[in-house]
C-alpha positions in Angstrom: -0.5 -27.0 191.6 3.3 -26.8 191.5 5.6 -29.3 193.1 8.5 -28.2 195.3 10.9 -28.3 192.3 8.6 -26.0 190.2 7.1 -28.6 188.0 3.3 -29.1 187.7 0.6 -31.6 188.5 -1.1 -33.4 185.6 -4.4 -35.1 186.1 -5.0 -38.2 184.1 -8.4 -39.9 184.2 -8.6 -43.7 183.4 -12.2 -43.9 182.1 -12.0 -47.4 180.6 -9.8 -50.5 180.7 -7.8 -49.8 177.5 -6.7 -46.5 178.9 -4.5 -48.1 181.6 -1.9 -49.6 179.3 -2.3 -46.7 176.9 -1.3 -44.1 179.6 1.4 -46.3 181.2 4.4 -44.9 179.2 2.9 -41.4 179.1 2.7 -41.4 182.9 6.3 -42.7 183.0 7.5 -40.0 180.6 5.8 -37.2 182.7 7.5 -38.6 185.8 10.9 -38.5 184.0 10.2 -34.8 183.3 9.6 -34.4 187.0 5.9 -33.6 186.7 3.5 -34.9 189.3 0.8 -37.2 188.0 -2.5 -37.6 189.8 -4.7 -40.5 188.6 -8.5 -41.1 188.9 -10.1 -44.3 187.6 -13.7 -45.3 186.8 -15.0 -48.6 188.1 -15.7 -49.9 184.6 -14.8 -53.3 183.1 -11.3 -54.1 184.3 -10.1 -50.5 184.6 -9.3 -50.7 188.3 -8.0 -54.2 188.1 -5.6 -53.2 185.4 -4.5 -50.1 187.3 -3.7 -52.4 190.2 -1.8 -54.8 187.9 0.3 -51.8 186.7 0.8 -50.8 190.3 -0.7 -47.3 189.8 -1.7 -45.2 192.7 -5.2 -43.8 191.8 -8.5 -42.5 193.2 -11.5 -44.7 192.3 -14.3 -42.4 191.2 -17.6 -43.4 189.7 -18.8 -46.5 187.9 -20.5 -47.8 184.7 -24.2 -47.3 184.4 -25.1 -49.8 181.6 -26.4 -49.3 178.1 -29.5 -47.2 178.9 -28.8 -43.7 177.3 -30.6 -41.8 180.0 -28.5 -43.6 182.7 -25.4 -43.0 180.7 -26.0 -39.2 180.7 -26.9 -39.3 184.4 -23.7 -41.3 185.2 -21.5 -38.8 183.3 -23.0 -35.8 185.1 -22.9 -37.5 188.5 -19.3 -38.5 188.0 -18.5 -35.0 186.9 -19.8 -33.8 190.3 -17.8 -36.5 192.0 -14.6 -35.4 190.2 -14.9 -31.7 190.7 -14.1 -31.4 194.5 -11.2 -33.8 194.0 -9.8 -31.8 191.2 -10.4 -28.6 193.0 -8.2 -29.8 195.9 -5.5 -31.2 193.7 -5.4 -28.1 191.4 -3.8 -29.7 188.4 -2.2 -27.5 185.7 -3.8 -29.7 183.0 -6.2 -32.7 182.6 -5.5 -35.5 180.2 -7.8 -38.3 179.0 -8.6 -40.7 176.2 -12.3 -39.6 175.9 -13.5 -39.1 179.4 -16.5 -36.8 179.1 -16.8 -36.4 182.8 -13.2 -35.2 183.2 -13.5 -32.7 180.3 -16.8 -31.3 181.7 -15.3 -31.1 185.2 -12.2 -29.4 183.8 -14.2 -26.8 181.9 -16.3 -25.9 184.9 -13.1 -25.6 187.0 -11.2 -23.7 184.2 -8.5 -26.4 184.0 -6.9 -26.8 180.5 -7.9 -30.2 179.1 -6.4 -32.5 176.5 -8.2 -35.4 174.8 -6.3 -38.1 172.9 -8.8 -39.5 170.5 -8.8 -41.8 167.4 -12.6 -42.1 166.8 -14.2 -39.0 165.3 -17.8 -40.1 165.8 -18.0 -40.1 169.6 -20.8 -38.1 171.1 -20.1 -35.2 173.4 -22.3 -33.5 176.0 -22.8 -29.7 176.0 -19.9 -27.7 177.5 -17.6 -30.7 177.1 -15.2 -29.5 174.4 -11.6 -29.8 175.5 -8.9 -27.2 175.2 -6.9 -29.4 172.8 -7.6 -32.5 170.8 -4.8 -34.8 169.6 -5.9 -36.9 166.7 -4.1 -39.1 164.2 -3.4 -37.3 160.9 -5.8 -39.6 159.0 -8.6 -38.3 161.2 -7.6 -34.7 160.8 -7.6 -35.1 157.1 -11.0 -36.7 157.0 -13.9 -34.7 155.5 -16.0 -36.2 158.3 -14.2 -34.3 161.0 -14.1 -30.6 161.9 -11.4 -29.6 164.3 -12.9 -26.2 165.3 -9.4 -24.8 165.8 -8.6 -27.2 168.7 -6.8 -30.0 166.8 -3.2 -31.1 166.9 -2.6 -34.0 164.5 -0.2 -36.9 165.3 1.5 -39.1 162.7 0.5 -42.8 162.6 -2.0 -44.2 165.1 -2.2 -43.1 168.7 -1.8 -46.7 170.0 1.8 -46.5 168.8 2.5 -44.2 171.8 2.4 -47.1 174.3 3.2 -50.0 171.9 6.5 -48.3 171.1 8.2 -49.5 174.3 6.5 -52.9 174.7 8.7 -55.8 175.6 7.2 -59.3 175.0 7.4 -61.9 177.8 6.8 -65.7 177.1 5.3 -66.0 180.7 1.8 -65.4 179.3 1.8 -68.8 177.6 2.5 -70.6 180.8 0.1 -68.4 182.7 -2.8 -69.4 180.3 -1.5 -72.9 179.6 -1.0 -72.2 175.9 1.1 -74.8 174.0 3.7 -74.1 171.3 1.6 -76.0 168.7 -1.6 -74.2 169.6 -3.1 -71.7 167.2 -3.9 -68.8 169.6 -6.7 -66.4 168.8 -7.3 -63.5 171.2 -10.9 -62.3 171.0 -12.5 -59.1 172.4 -16.4 -59.2 172.3 -18.4 -56.3 171.0 -19.1 -53.4 173.4 -22.7 -54.3 173.9 -23.3 -51.4 176.4 -21.7 -48.7 174.3 -23.8 -46.0 172.7 -22.3 -46.9 169.3 -23.1 -50.6 169.5 -24.7 -52.4 166.5 -26.4 -55.7 167.2 -24.9 -57.1 164.0 -21.5 -57.3 165.9 -23.0 -60.0 168.2 -24.0 -62.1 165.2 -20.5 -61.8 163.8 -19.0 -62.7 167.2 -21.0 -65.9 167.3 -20.1 -66.8 163.7 -16.4 -66.3 164.6 -16.6 -68.6 167.7 -18.5 -71.3 165.8 -16.0 -71.3 163.0 -12.9 -71.2 165.1 -14.4 -73.8 167.5 -14.2 -76.4 164.6 -10.4 -75.8 164.0 -8.1 -78.4 165.5 -5.3 -77.3 167.8 -6.8 -73.9 168.3 -7.5 -72.0 171.5 -9.6 -68.8 171.8 -8.6 -66.5 174.7 -11.7 -64.3 175.2 -11.4 -61.1 177.2 -15.0 -60.1 178.1 -15.8 -56.4 178.6 -18.2 -57.2 181.4 -17.0 -59.7 183.9 -20.5 -60.7 185.0 -23.0 -60.3 182.1 -20.8 -60.9 179.1 -18.9 -63.8 180.7 -22.1 -65.5 181.8 -23.5 -65.1 178.2 -20.5 -66.7 176.7 -20.5 -69.6 179.1 -24.2 -70.2 178.6 -24.0 -70.0 174.8 -20.8 -72.0 174.2 -20.5 -74.5 177.1 -19.0 -77.3 175.1 -16.2 -75.1 173.8 -15.4 -74.0 177.3 -15.6 -77.6 178.6 -13.1 -78.8 176.0 -10.7 -75.9 176.6 -11.2 -74.4 173.1 -12.4 -71.2 174.8 -10.3 -69.8 177.7 -11.6 -66.9 179.8 -8.9 -65.7 182.1 -10.0 -65.6 185.8 -7.6 -62.6 186.4 -6.3 -59.5 184.7 -3.7 -60.3 182.0 -1.2 -58.1 180.1 -3.2 -57.4 176.9 -0.3 -56.4 174.7 1.7 -59.4 175.7 -1.3 -61.6 174.9 -1.7 -60.0 171.5 2.0 -60.4 170.7 1.8 -64.1 171.5 -1.4 -64.6 169.4 -1.6 -65.8 165.9 -4.5 -63.5 165.1 -6.8 -61.1 166.9 -10.6 -60.6 166.5 -12.2 -57.7 168.2 -15.5 -55.8 168.3 -13.8 -52.6 169.4 -11.1 -50.2 168.4 -8.2 -50.2 170.8 -7.3 -53.8 170.7 -7.5 -53.8 166.9 -5.2 -50.9 166.6 -2.7 -52.4 169.2 -2.6 -55.5 167.1 -2.0 -53.5 163.9 0.8 -51.6 165.7 2.4 -54.9 166.6 1.9 -56.3 163.1 -0.3 -59.1 164.3 -3.1 -60.1 161.9 -6.3 -58.5 163.1 -10.0 -58.8 162.2 -12.7 -56.3 163.2 -16.3 -57.3 163.9 -17.2 -53.7 164.8 -20.4 -52.8 162.9 -20.8 -49.2 164.1 -19.8 -46.3 161.9 -16.2 -47.0 160.7 -13.8 -44.2 161.6 -10.9 -42.8 159.6 -8.2 -44.8 161.5 -9.9 -48.1 160.8 -10.5 -47.2 157.2 -6.8 -46.3 156.9 -5.7 -49.5 158.5 -8.1 -51.5 156.2 -6.9 -49.8 153.1 -3.2 -50.4 154.0 -3.8 -54.1 154.7 -3.2 -53.9 158.4 -6.8 -54.6 159.5 -9.5 -56.8 157.9 -13.1 -55.7 158.3 -15.5 -58.6 158.7 -18.9 -57.1 157.7 -21.0 -60.3 157.3 -21.1 -63.9 158.2 -19.9 -64.7 154.7 -16.8 -62.6 155.4 -16.1 -64.7 158.5 -16.0 -67.8 156.3 -14.0 -66.2 153.4 -11.7 -63.6 154.9 -10.8 -65.0 158.3 -7.4 -66.7 157.7 -6.5 -69.1 160.5 -2.9 -70.1 160.6 0.2 -69.9 162.8 2.0 -66.6 162.7 5.8 -66.4 162.3 6.9 -64.0 165.1 9.6 -61.5 164.5 12.5 -61.3 166.9 11.3 -58.0 168.2 8.4 -55.6 167.9 8.2 -53.3 164.9 7.0 -50.2 166.8 10.4 -49.3 168.1 10.5 -45.5 168.0 8.9 -43.2 170.4 7.7 -40.4 168.0 4.0 -40.9 168.8 4.7 -40.8 172.5 6.7 -37.6 172.3 4.0 -36.1 170.2 1.4 -36.8 172.9 3.7 -35.4 175.6 4.4 -32.3 173.5 0.6 -31.7 173.1 0.1 -31.8 176.9 3.1 -29.5 177.5 1.6 -27.1 175.0 -1.7 -27.0 177.0 0.4 -26.5 180.2 2.3 -23.6 178.7 -0.4 -21.9 176.6 -3.7 -22.9 178.0 -4.7 -24.5 174.7 
């Protein structure tokens, strides 16, 4: 669909909560280029809450179906059917996502060029769900574990740099969460227990981290559960004393994740996006992810920007707990990664691949 000024409509699907801050500057940049942006969002984790926080106008479509594999496949196919009539009415010139299988499948069936921005090469795809174009970090493109099938455009650095580049810290988060200047602040993201790639070892490492940090004086753990009901209830039941004493804080509302990371002394996460955001902001970060390690995390580990915690012994030996000396401004100050993402979508718009 073309707008009145001749520019086109771009469809972006927010399939999971990390996609909201990730796409925020990309949406803004497309608007600056006078393209129309149409947003859909899946009711998963805090995706819609974050979209509201960012004041996005979006269409809520579909939900999360839990960790059962058969239900996951059903949910993807059903959401594809939900998205198709919406996309058919909007008639976008291109569809863009950060791994939304339902969007890519719907786009292929409707013959809409699709672009996936990905940084984990071991994700599983459904049949007929290959995108027109894949944008991967260079370290993934160079990996022997990944085959591009002629659809790959590589991007320098890590994809998270695209939205971290224009991040501006605000001290308001400390008052919002009642964090003192003398507190050692640790932001923690639990493992994705309902993801297809989940390894139960991650839960054991998560518990070891909480038990160790809970014994450190003047330390507060800000935990951002992936599931507001099940995971929050599990944490409250398992560590009631740490919650009662204020050692564990679970925000009752959506918070600005990047701002929280920046004001943390270290980050521990069971997933990819928050780890890479912390690395992009030069905040010490520890991964308790125990699935198959992708090329980006291997690269960050080898360059000293990410520490992999692979056992409970690692939690005791490798997890360094201390105050961080903040720089005056963020290090990710250029927009090269953002422009590379926008260029890739423009290529799909112009060439259909």
